[in-house]
Structure formats: C-alpha cells, structure tokens
C-alpha positions as CSV (number, residue, x, y, z in Angstrom):
1,M,-4.5,2.8,6.4
2,A,-6.8,0.7,4.2
3,K,-5.2,-2.3,2.4
4,Q,-5.8,-3.5,-1.1
5,G,-9.5,-3.5,-1.9
6,Q,-10.5,-2.0,1.5
7,S,-11.3,1.5,2.5
8,S,-12.6,3.2,5.7
9,N,-13.4,6.7,6.9
10,Q,-10.6,6.3,9.4
11,G,-8.2,5.8,6.5
12,L,-9.4,8.9,4.7
13,D,-9.3,10.9,7.9
14,G,-5.8,9.8,8.7
15,L,-4.7,10.7,5.2
16,T,-6.3,14.1,5.4
17,A,-4.6,14.8,8.8
18,A,-1.2,13.8,7.4
19,A,-1.7,15.9,4.3
20,N,-2.7,18.8,6.4
21,D,0.4,18.4,8.5
22,A,2.5,18.4,5.4
23,A,0.8,21.5,4.0
24,K,1.4,23.4,7.3
25,A,5.1,22.4,7.2
26,V,5.6,24.1,3.8
27,A,3.1,26.9,4.2
28,G,4.1,29.7,2.0
29,K,7.0,27.7,0.5
30,G,5.2,26.0,-2.4
31,L,4.2,22.4,-2.7
32,P,5.2,19.5,-0.4
33,P,8.6,17.9,-1.4
34,L,7.2,14.6,-2.4
35,H,10.5,13.6,-4.1
36,L,12.1,13.6,-0.6
37,W,9.6,11.3,1.0
38,N,9.8,7.5,0.9
39,P,7.0,6.2,3.1
40,P,5.8,2.6,3.1
41,F,3.1,1.6,0.7
42,C,-0.1,1.1,2.7
43,G,-2.4,-0.4,0.0
44,D,-4.9,1.1,-2.4
45,L,-7.6,3.6,-1.3
46,D,-11.0,3.5,-3.0
47,M,-10.4,6.9,-4.5
48,R,-10.7,7.8,-8.2
49,I,-10.1,10.9,-10.3
50,A,-12.6,10.8,-13.2
51,A,-11.8,12.0,-16.7
52,D,-13.8,15.2,-16.0
53,G,-11.6,16.0,-13.0
54,T,-14.1,14.9,-10.4
55,W,-12.6,13.2,-7.3
56,F,-14.5,10.2,-5.9
57,Y,-14.1,8.4,-2.6
58,M,-15.9,5.1,-2.3
59,G,-18.0,6.0,-5.3
60,T,-19.2,9.3,-4.0
61,P,-17.9,12.7,-5.3
62,I,-15.8,14.6,-2.9
63,G,-17.8,17.8,-2.5
64,R,-15.3,19.9,-0.6
65,P,-13.1,21.8,-3.0
66,A,-10.6,22.5,-0.2
67,L,-10.1,18.8,0.4
68,V,-9.7,18.1,-3.3
69,R,-7.1,20.9,-3.5
70,L,-5.3,19.4,-0.5
71,F,-5.1,15.9,-2.0
72,S,-4.0,17.3,-5.3
73,T,-0.8,18.6,-3.7
74,I,0.3,15.1,-2.7
75,V,-0.4,13.3,-5.9
76,K,2.6,11.3,-7.3
77,R,3.0,9.3,-10.4
78,E,5.3,6.3,-10.6
79,G,5.1,4.7,-14.1
80,D,1.5,4.2,-14.9
81,K,0.3,4.2,-11.3
82,Y,-0.8,7.1,-9.1
83,F,-0.5,7.6,-5.4
84,L,-1.2,10.0,-2.6
85,V,2.0,10.4,-0.6
86,T,2.7,11.9,2.9
87,P,5.8,11.6,5.0
88,V,4.4,8.5,6.7
89,E,2.3,6.7,4.1
90,K,1.7,6.1,0.4
91,V,-1.7,4.9,-0.9
92,G,-2.7,4.0,-4.5
93,I,-5.5,5.8,-6.3
94,R,-7.1,5.4,-9.7
95,V,-6.9,8.1,-12.4
96,D,-9.1,7.6,-15.4
97,D,-7.2,10.0,-17.7
98,A,-5.1,12.8,-16.2
99,P,-5.0,13.9,-12.5
100,F,-5.8,17.6,-13.5
101,L,-8.0,19.4,-15.9
102,A,-7.0,22.7,-17.6
103,V,-10.2,24.8,-17.4
104,E,-9.1,28.4,-18.2
105,M,-6.6,29.9,-20.5
106,V,-5.2,33.5,-20.6
107,K,-3.2,34.8,-23.5
108,E,-0.6,37.4,-22.5
109,E,1.7,39.4,-24.7
110,H,5.3,39.8,-23.6
111,A,8.5,41.2,-25.1
112,D,9.4,37.7,-26.2
113,G,6.0,37.1,-27.7
114,R,2.8,35.4,-26.7
115,R,2.5,33.4,-23.5
116,L,-0.3,31.1,-22.6
117,R,-1.3,30.6,-19.0
118,F,-3.6,27.8,-17.9
119,R,-5.7,27.4,-14.7
120,T,-6.4,23.9,-13.5
121,N,-9.5,22.6,-11.8
122,V,-7.6,22.9,-8.5
123,D,-6.7,26.6,-9.1
124,D,-3.0,26.1,-10.0
125,W,-1.8,28.5,-12.7
126,V,0.7,27.0,-15.1
127,D,2.7,29.0,-17.8
128,C,3.0,27.0,-21.0
129,D,6.7,27.1,-21.8
130,S,9.7,24.8,-22.4
131,A,9.3,23.3,-18.9
132,H,5.5,23.0,-19.1
133,R,4.8,21.7,-22.5
134,L,1.7,21.0,-24.5
135,R,1.3,17.6,-26.1
136,F,-1.5,16.4,-28.4
137,E,-2.7,12.8,-28.5
138,M,-5.1,11.1,-30.9
139,S,-8.5,10.5,-29.2
140,R,-10.8,7.5,-29.9
141,D,-13.1,9.7,-32.0
142,G,-10.2,10.5,-34.3
143,G,-9.7,14.0,-33.0
144,L,-6.9,15.4,-30.8
145,T,-6.8,15.7,-27.1
146,P,-4.3,18.3,-25.6
147,Y,-2.4,17.8,-22.4
148,L,-0.4,20.4,-20.4
149,H,2.6,19.4,-18.2
150,V,1.9,20.6,-14.7
151,R,4.8,19.2,-12.6
152,A,6.9,16.1,-12.2
153,D,5.2,13.5,-14.3
154,L,1.7,15.0,-13.8
155,W,-0.4,16.4,-16.7
156,A,-3.7,18.3,-17.1
157,K,-6.1,17.4,-19.8
158,V,-7.1,20.6,-21.7
159,T,-10.9,21.0,-22.0
160,R,-12.5,20.8,-25.4
161,A,-13.4,24.4,-25.4
162,L,-9.8,25.5,-24.8
163,Y,-8.7,23.1,-27.5
164,Y,-10.8,24.9,-30.0
165,D,-9.2,28.2,-28.8
166,L,-5.8,26.7,-29.4
167,V,-6.8,25.6,-32.9
168,D,-8.0,29.2,-33.6
169,M,-4.6,30.6,-32.7
170,G,-2.6,27.9,-34.4
171,E,-0.2,28.3,-37.3
172,E,1.9,26.3,-39.7
173,R,5.7,25.9,-39.3
174,M,8.3,23.6,-40.8
175,I,9.5,21.1,-38.3
176,D,12.3,18.8,-39.4
177,G,11.4,19.4,-43.0
178,R,7.7,18.7,-42.5
179,P,4.9,21.3,-42.4
180,M,3.3,21.1,-38.9
181,F,0.3,22.8,-37.5
182,G,0.7,24.0,-33.9
183,V,0.6,26.8,-31.4
184,E,3.4,29.0,-29.9
185,S,3.8,30.0,-26.3
186,A,6.8,31.6,-24.5
187,G,9.0,31.2,-27.6
188,E,8.2,27.5,-27.9
189,F,6.3,25.9,-30.8
190,F,4.0,22.9,-29.8
191,P,3.0,20.8,-32.9
192,M,-0.5,19.5,-32.9
193,A,-0.6,17.5,-36.2
194,D,0.7,17.3,-39.7
195,A,-0.4,20.5,-41.5
196,E,-1.6,18.5,-44.6
197,Q,-4.0,16.5,-42.4
198,V,-5.3,19.6,-40.8
199,R,-5.9,21.3,-44.1
200,A,-7.7,18.2,-45.4
201,A,-10.0,18.1,-42.3
202,L,-11.0,21.8,-42.7
C-alpha cells in the first residue's frame, strides 16, 4: 500500500479488491463491521472527498459511482482524520468538509408526526431521528450549514436547496427558556438558531 505522500494504481487496486472482499462477506447483512477491524496503518492515499461530495484520486475525479459507493462503506473517522479501512489495511484520506452529501429529502407523515428521510450522494437513505440528528453550524458567509448524522462519527452536509426546504417547514419553540427556530422530525426538535435572530434576518 502507498506510504505517506505516495500513491500508485497498485495501491488503489489492492484497496478496491480488499473492499470488494469485505462487501461480499457481509452481502445482504448491512455495512462492513469497521469497528471490529484493527488493521495496520499503511500510510496516506492521494484520495480526497471534496466539499461537493466528489471523490478524487491523484487529482482526478473517480467517475465510477459503484466504486465511490464501495469506498463509502469503508470510511472511518478517528478524531479529525478520515481513513478507508479493510480487514488488512488502513489508509488515510482527505475530507474537505463532510464525507457525505444529503441530496434529497422526503417528508413522510406517520402516527407520531412528521418524519424526514434523506438520501445521500451514495444512495444511502437516513431517517432523521434521535439517532440521526440534524445539527446546524455557522458558515463563513454568516449563514447556517446543516449536517445530518449518518453513522458512527460520519456526517452528511445538507445541500443548500434542502436547507431552504428545512427553513420553510421550520417553527419556533421554547428550548431551555429561549425561543429557538428549528425543525421537527420523528418526534425530535432540531434547533437551527435563536428565533430572535431569525426574525431579524427576515
């Protein structure tokens, strides 16, 4: 496998083969059990996930959606660093913002109220609930950027178009004695910002 600062097609091919083997081993049983694997660190791979969700290898976009999907199942985060992990190796990759992008939202009505479901850029569907929360961070332009918890310590950045949809369905609620503006899903309320600031911005 490629060491720090080095990359090779052989390294990528080896990683792809190992990821394929892992996928076959859990076929029909969900995602690979990354938390059970403790392979040696084999250096950094020249692979990057851009802020718009595009995967790059050696500066070139990976044009095969199936390969991106495969690699997305073996992404692991440790602290502020990201890795691709198989049973036999762990390589570092760069992530500009979040490893996933939430690109579609469906609003469903259930007996317990509204439930929001999000599709990521690698075709995972995630229900927004107490286990998969929305969080909102201040962006450099002064606005808010929403993120959806996907799994483990991995998040999806919600697209700007979907953010506007969330704002449209938002409401005010008192949280710890403060009026907050946010959105509800699956019985959980996810605050976006102080309601007074939101009213002032409108």
